[in-house]
Structure formats: C-alpha cells, structure tokens
C-alpha positions in Angstrom: -106.0 8.8 -22.2 -104.9 12.2 -21.0 -107.9 14.3 -19.7 -106.5 17.0 -21.8 -108.3 15.7 -24.8 -111.7 14.0 -24.9 -112.7 11.5 -27.7 -116.1 10.4 -28.4 -116.5 7.3 -30.7 -119.6 7.8 -32.6 -119.4 4.7 -34.6 -117.6 5.5 -37.9 -116.5 8.9 -36.8 -114.7 10.3 -33.6 -115.4 13.9 -32.0 -112.1 15.0 -30.2 -112.7 17.9 -27.9 -109.4 20.1 -26.5 -110.0 20.2 -22.8 -108.1 22.8 -21.2 -110.8 25.2 -20.8 -109.2 27.0 -17.7 -106.0 27.7 -20.1 -108.4 28.6 -23.1 -107.4 24.9 -24.6 -103.7 26.1 -24.9 -101.2 23.5 -25.7 -99.0 22.1 -23.1 -97.0 18.9 -24.1 -99.4 16.6 -22.6 -102.1 17.6 -24.7 -99.9 17.5 -27.8 -99.4 14.1 -27.2 -102.8 13.2 -26.2 -104.5 14.7 -29.5 -101.9 12.9 -31.7 -102.8 9.6 -29.8 -106.5 10.2 -30.4 -106.1 11.3 -33.9 -103.8 8.1 -34.7 -106.2 5.8 -32.7 -109.1 7.1 -34.7 -107.0 6.4 -37.8 -106.2 2.8 -36.5 -109.5 1.8 -35.6 -111.2 2.5 -38.9 -113.2 6.1 -38.4 -114.0 7.9 -41.4 -114.4 11.3 -40.2 -113.0 13.1 -37.1 -114.1 16.3 -35.8 -112.3 18.5 -33.6 -113.6 21.1 -31.3 -112.7 23.1 -28.1 -114.2 22.8 -24.3 -115.6 26.1 -23.0 -115.5 29.6 -24.4 -112.5 29.2 -26.6 -111.3 26.8 -29.3 -107.6 27.0 -28.5 -105.4 30.1 -27.7 -102.1 28.4 -29.2 -99.0 27.4 -27.1 -99.3 27.9 -23.3 -96.5 30.6 -23.0 -96.1 29.6 -19.3 -94.4 26.2 -20.4 -92.0 28.6 -22.7 -91.2 31.4 -20.5 -87.5 32.7 -21.1 -87.3 34.1 -17.6 -88.1 30.3 -16.1 -85.6 28.7 -18.3 -81.5 27.8 -18.2 -80.4 29.5 -21.3 -82.5 30.5 -24.2 -85.2 27.9 -25.6 -85.1 26.6 -28.8 -88.3 27.2 -30.0 -87.5 24.9 -32.9 -87.5 21.9 -31.1 -91.2 22.8 -30.1 -92.2 22.8 -33.8 -90.3 20.1 -34.6 -91.6 17.8 -31.7 -95.4 18.9 -31.6 -96.6 21.2 -34.1 -95.2 19.9 -37.3 -96.0 16.3 -36.7 -99.8 17.2 -35.7 -99.8 19.3 -38.9 -98.5 16.5 -41.0 -100.8 13.9 -39.1 -103.7 15.6 -39.8 -102.9 16.4 -43.3 -102.1 12.9 -44.3 -105.2 11.3 -42.7 -107.4 9.5 -45.9 -110.5 11.0 -44.6 -112.2 14.4 -43.8 -110.9 16.2 -40.7 -113.4 18.9 -39.4 -112.8 21.6 -37.1 -115.7 23.4 -35.3 -114.3 26.5 -34.0 -116.4 27.3 -31.1 -114.5 30.7 -29.7 -111.3 32.5 -30.5 -108.6 30.5 -32.4 -105.3 32.3 -31.7 -101.8 31.4 -32.7 -101.1 28.1 -33.2 -104.5 27.3 -32.7 -105.8 29.4 -35.7 -103.3 27.5 -37.4 -104.4 23.8 -36.3 -108.2 24.9 -37.4 -106.5 25.9 -41.0 -104.7 22.6 -41.4 -108.0 20.7 -41.3 -110.0 20.1 -44.4 -113.5 21.8 -43.6 -113.5 24.8 -41.0 -116.8 25.7 -39.4 -116.7 28.6 -36.8 -119.1 30.2 -34.6 -120.4 33.6 -35.7 -118.8 34.8 -32.4 -115.3 33.4 -33.0 -112.1 35.2 -34.0 -108.9 33.9 -35.8 -105.7 35.8 -34.3 -102.3 35.2 -36.0 -100.9 36.4 -32.6 -97.2 35.5 -32.9 -96.1 38.9 -33.8 -97.3 39.9 -30.4 -94.5 38.1 -28.7 -91.9 38.3 -31.5 -92.2 35.2 -33.4 -93.3 34.1 -36.8 -96.8 32.2 -37.8 -95.9 28.6 -37.3 -97.8 25.7 -37.3 -98.3 25.6 -41.3 -99.7 29.5 -40.4 -97.0 30.9 -43.3 -97.8 28.4 -45.5 -101.6 28.2 -45.4 -102.4 32.1 -45.1 -100.7 33.3 -48.5 -102.2 30.2 -50.3 -105.7 30.9 -48.7 -105.8 35.0 -48.5 -102.9 35.9 -51.0 -99.7 37.7 -49.6 -101.1 41.1 -49.1 -103.8 39.7 -46.7 -101.4 37.2 -45.1 -98.8 40.0 -44.3 -101.6 42.0 -43.1 -102.9 39.5 -40.2 -99.5 38.4 -39.5 -98.1 41.7 -38.8 -100.8 43.5 -37.2 -102.1 40.5 -35.2 -105.5 41.8 -35.8 -108.3 39.4 -34.7 -110.6 38.2 -38.1 -114.1 37.8 -37.3 -115.7 34.3 -38.4 -117.9 36.0 -41.0 -115.1 37.8 -42.2 -112.8 34.9 -42.4 -115.8 33.3 -44.7 -116.1 36.2 -46.9 -112.3 36.1 -47.5 -111.8 32.0 -48.0 -110.0 31.3 -44.7 -112.9 29.0 -43.8 -115.8 27.3 -45.1 -118.7 28.8 -43.2 -119.4 31.0 -40.2 -122.4 29.6 -38.5 -124.8 31.3 -35.5 -123.0 30.0 -32.3 -126.1 28.0 -31.1 -126.4 25.7 -33.9 -122.5 25.1 -34.5 -122.0 21.7 -33.1 -125.3 20.4 -34.8 -123.8 21.4 -38.2 -120.7 20.2 -37.5 -122.2 16.6 -36.0 -124.4 16.5 -38.9 -121.5 17.4 -41.5 -119.4 14.5 -39.9 -122.0 11.8 -39.8 -122.7 12.8 -43.5 -118.8 12.3 -44.5 -118.6 9.3 -42.4 -121.5 7.7 -44.3 -120.3 9.1 -47.6 -117.5 7.5 -50.3 -114.6 8.0 -48.0 -112.3 6.5 -50.5 -113.1 8.9 -53.1 -113.0 11.9 -50.1 -109.6 10.9 -49.1 -108.1 10.9 -52.6 -109.7 14.1 -53.3 -108.2 15.6 -50.1 -104.8 14.3 -51.1 -105.0 15.8 -54.8 -106.3 19.3 -53.6 -103.4 19.5 -51.1 -100.8 18.3 -53.9 -101.8 21.1 -56.2 -100.1 23.8 -54.4 -96.6 22.3 -55.4 -97.8 20.0 -58.3 -97.2 21.0 -62.1 -100.2 20.9 -64.1 -98.6 17.6 -66.0 -97.7 15.9 -62.9 -101.3 16.6 -61.0 -103.0 15.2 -64.2 -101.3 12.0 -63.8 -102.1 11.9 -59.9 -105.7 12.3 -61.1 -105.5 9.7 -63.5 -104.2 7.5 -60.4 -106.9 8.5 -58.1 -109.5 7.9 -60.6 -108.4 4.3 -61.6 -108.1 3.6 -57.9 -111.8 5.0 -57.1 -113.4 3.4 -60.7 -112.2 0.0 -59.3 -113.9 0.6 -55.7 -117.1 -0.5 -54.7 -118.2 2.9 -53.6 -118.2 3.5 -57.3 -120.1 0.8 -58.3 -122.6 1.2 -55.7 -122.8 5.3 -56.7 -123.6 4.2 -60.1 -126.3 1.6 -59.3 -127.9 3.8 -56.9 -127.9 6.7 -59.3 -129.5 4.7 -62.0 -131.9 3.1 -59.7 -133.1 6.3 -58.2 -132.2 5.7 -54.6 -130.0 6.8 -51.7 -126.2 5.2 -52.2 -124.8 3.1 -49.3 -121.3 3.5 -49.4 -118.7 1.7 -47.5 -115.6 3.6 -47.9 -113.9 0.9 -50.0 
C-alpha cells in the first residue's frame, strides 16, 4: 500500500490515517487511490467500523493545487474529471459502507478535506480544528458533496455564508451549529475517537448500517416511501441474531454480545 495512507487493523475496526503531513495531507492522485483501497479492504475483510484521521498538525487541506496548476498544464484543466474520477467515488464509497465511519478531525479541514469529513457518519473534532470552505478563494464551488451537505446540515443562509466567504469555522461553533457531532479537547481527541470506534465495532452493526442508510435516504424520500424503507429495515433487524441477543440481554439484565448479524 502507498505510504500516503496508514491503515491499522484493530480486529473488528480499522484506523486509517491520511499521511502527507508535509502537505497538510492534501490529496494527490496516489493518496486518493490508496484511501479508497484502504476503505474497500476494510469492507471486504469484515471490518465493522472505520476511523479516519490525519497525520501531523492538520486533517486535510483538500486538493494539492500543485497537481492542478493551470500554469503548468497544456490547455485548461478539466476539473470535472477530477471530481468524477476521485472525489465523487470516495464520497459515494463512504456513504455506501454498511458500517459506521468516524472522522477525527485533528486540525484544519479545508476545501475537499472539510467535505470528506462531512461525508462521514460521525465527526469529532479537536477544539483547535477549523473547517474552511476554501473553494471561493480559487474561484471554485464546494465539491466533494459540500454543496449538498452544507445546506442540509446548516440551512441555506449559513451554507452560502461559509461558501462565499471561506471564513474558518471553529470546531466548537461547528458543533453548536450542528455541522459535526462534538468538539473535543485536543489532548483527548484520539482516545475518544478510538473508544467510539471500539464501541461501534462491538455494537449491533447490522442495525447501525441500516440506520445509516435510512437517515441518508431521508433527504430525498417521500414520507410514504421512507416508511416502507423503515418497515423493510425493521424486518431485516427483527430476523437478526443481534435483535435476539439484545432482547435476551435486556431481559437477563446483562451486557449484550452483538455479532453484527
């Protein structure tokens, strides 16, 4: 595997670290492919949770603009190719995984880096971290799902304000606005994130995965269609070993031992 990504297997969950700290973990093509491969390997080898974080002082500064510098290219760059080849497949993969994906934002998350974080299921951020929709500084739009996630999480007014101004949003304000789950003291961020990953990985991940899909579908479903989706998901959960174990553990007043099936 490329050294632009570090993957630590912790049994039933995997910790993935973006590892270009000298470039604030900005994306180049190599890191894109390595991250996608690490996520696919986690999925294919039975992981029940993934934790994504960054090496060094930042989480991710977005696209490495040195690789997309028009002055060094023949002809005008086709950035739609970059989106369709790299960023859209990454967001779709994260959203489609049938287990929780946690993001621990350990420092600045700018541009596509901020929006990769928002594509994850639960976002924890160090109190010193900042989220920056930096696209307007270089004449671009918030890609990597940014123009989709921001208005749904924050409303149109705040989404436009962040996108137009590229104003940094501190972690605590991001929590207060509902953009992320929690802002956490820097010193304890990774302990909290790993504890959560362990908790999720040992939880009823069949139900957690279906919960993820239902909540994501709510943005576009009608109520009637969504109630049907809930009914189908409840049938699957009700027939699972996890449900039987959960009920038995509740009635027997003991901790459940979920298997994710």
